[in-house]
N, C-alpha and C positions, 0 to 999 in steps of 0.2 A: 572305715567301712570294709566289708568283705564282699567282693564281687564273685559272681559265678566263675569267672575266669581264674580267680585266685584258687578256687577249689580244683580246677583242672590242672593248674600248675602244681599244687600240693600232691595230686595223685599221679603226676608225671604224664598227664594226658595232653598238655599244651603243645602245639606243633613247633613253637619257636623258643619258648622259655626253657632254659637249661640250668640245672643246679651245678655249682653252688650259687644261690640267689636269695636275696631278701625280697620277698614279694610285697604287694600292697601299692595300689595307685589311687585309692580314695582316702585321703588323709588331710588333717589340719594340724598345725603345730605352731610353736612360738619361734620367731626368728632369733637365733642366737649368735650368728656370725655372717658377715657379708664380705666377699672377696671381689674387689673391683667395683664396677658400677652397681649402685644399690637400687636403681630404678625408683627412687623416692621412698623406699622402705626404711623403717627404723628398727634397731634392735629392740626386741620385746613385742613387736607387732604379732598379732595372731594372723597367720597366713595360710593360704592354700596354693597349690601349684598344679598347672596343667601337666599331665603326664606324658603327652605326645611330643617327642623331640624330633623335629623335622630338619632337613638339610638346608632349606631355603633357596636351593638352586635348581632343582629338577622342575620339569614342566608342571607337575601337580602343585608344587609350592608356589611358583611364580603366578599361577592362575588362581590362587586363593583356596586351594584344596590341599593344604598341608597335612590334613588328617589321612590322606592316602599318599603321602610322600614315598617316593621310590626307595628311600633310605631310612624309613621311619624306625625310630627306636622308642620304646615305651618304658618309662620309669616303673619298676616293679615287675617288669616282664623281661626286658633285655639288659637292665642294669638295676642295682639295688634300689628298693622302694621303701615304703612307709611303715612296714612292720618292724620298726626298730626305734631306739631312743633318738637317734639322729638320722637325717637323710639329707643328701646334697642334691639341690635342684638349681636349674638356671634362673638367674634373677629375672630375666625377661619373661619367664613363664610363671612368675610368682605374684600373688595378689593379696592385698591387705583385706582382712575381714573386720567389719565394724566392731568396736569394743562393745562388750556386753552380749554378743551373739553366742548362743549355746553351741559349744563345739560339736555336739552331736548333730546339730543342724548344719553347721559349716562343713562337716565331713561328707555331706550329701552334695557338695558343689559339683563334683565330677559326674555322678549320675544325672544330676539336674542339667548339666551341660549337654549330656547325651540327649535328654528330652528336648531341650531347646533346639539342638541341631536337627533332630528328627522332625519336629513340628515345622521348623523353617524350611527344611528340605521338602516336606510335603506340600508347602505352599498354602497352608491353612489360612483362610481369610475370615474376617468378622462375619458371623452369622452362619458359617459353614457347619455341616453335620460331620461328626467324626466318629468312626467305629474303631475301637481298640480291642485287639485280641490279646487277652492276658492281663490280669490285674495284679501282677507282681510289682516289685519296686519300680522297674522302668516303665511298665504300663501305667502305673499310678502317677508317676511323675509326668509322663506324656499327657495324661488326662488333666493334670493340674495346669500344665502349660497351655493346653488347648483352651481350658476355661479362662485362664488369664489373657489369652489372645482373642477372646470374644467369640468362641465357638457357640453356635446357636443350639446345638444338640450334641451330647456325648453319650455313647453307649459303650460299656466295657463288658466283654464276655469273659467269664471266669468260672471255672468248675469248682474251685475251693470255697465252701460256704463261709469259712472264717474271713477270707479275703473279701468276699462279696459283702459281708456285714460291715466290715471296716469301710469299704468304698461307699456303701449306702449311707453310713453315718457321716461321710464326707460330702454327701449330697449328690453322688453320682448314680446314674441309672445303670443297673447291671442285668445280665442275663446268663443263665447257666446252660451250657450245651446239652446237659442231661435233662433239662426241662422239656416236656412234650410240646410246650408252646414257644420253644426257643425261636424257631424260624419265623413265627408270626410276630414275636416281639421285635426281632431284628428288622423285619420288613416295615413294621409300624414306625419304628424309630427312624428309619431311613427315608420315610415319606415316599411320594410317588416316583421320584427320580433316583433315589438311593443316596448313599453317603458321598460327600465330596472327597474325603480322605479316609483311608483305612490304614491303621498301623498294626502290623503283624509282628507280635513279640513272642510268639509261641514256637514257631518253626515246624508246624505240622502241615501235611498236605490238606487235611480237612479244614483247617483255619484259612489256608490260602484259597481254597475253593470257595469258602464262604465269603471271603473278601471280594473275590472276582464276581461272585453272584450279586453282591449287594453294593458294590461301588457304582456310582453313577456313570453314565456314558461320558467319556473323556475325563473321568476322575483319576485319582492317584492312589496307588498302594505303596506304602513305605515298608520295606523289609528290614525290620529291626533285629529279629532273632538271628543268632549265629548258627547257621545251618551246617551240619556235617554230612548231610545227604543231599542227593539231587531230587528236587521237587518235580512232580509230574504236573506241569502247567498246561492248562487248556489254552494253547496259543490262538486257537480260533476265536475264543471269547475275547482275548486281548485285542485281536484284530478288529472284531465286530464292534466292540465297545470303545475302541481306541483308548485302552487303559494305559496310563503311565505307571510303570513299575520302577521304583527308585530304591537302590540299596543305600544303606547308611553305615558308616564306620566311625566310631569314636565321636569326635566333634572338632570343629576348628577353634583356633584361639579366640576368634571373635565371639563365638558362641559360649566359650568358657568364660570370657570376660562378662558376657551378658548374664550368665548364671551367677557370677559373683555379685553383680548389681542386684539381682533378684534376692539372693540370700541377704545382702546388706539392707535391703528395703524392708525385710520382714513381712512382705506381702503374703507369703505362703505359710507363715508361722501359724501354729494351732490347727 
């Protein structure tokens, strides 16, 4: 898979990735050699690997938040990654993919883990209403995990008509910010109280403002987009509605393992 961050690395725009470097952190491959503990894996297995290498000793790691490890290193960002014939990964970060799984689906394990982490961090519960800003790959995967988690209503805002068509064919409700009835559509989908959880995957002031307007009182906004600028937040609205704003980065190994389970179950295939 090719992540947006891979493009930033290629262009020399990434803040910490430095050449020479083999990029790539969304990958699947065949296990050809094991050094030391195999963790139950066998030569020839189709495998994926979590790209986040944590120290296991800092406060973040010992409290279960190894995705924000103080000494975090990322395969394909800080050490050579998957855009190569061979890549070396830690056995403890490596998982078997079920035989017969389409490698193109298995390569989505890492971004799927991002979606699992984002939805779990947002605290989405069965029957909740979810508003997702952006129908790109991550927004779509978040929508799929929301649906799998039992969300009662899911609305995806997306300006690109091609993406909206694909999302609608997948059974999702969409709305275009350019549509004159956009605000009405969002309000109707949110119901009288608003959305329980909003996922902001775009990174614009306008989408953040829309999220704060339409999230319910004491609801949660999950900041998924990688922002390079400072947002102008209406802190008065955050206070008045007691909005919970949660940032998310990568995913924990627990959520990566859950993504592997989902891939191997084929519940999202098709």
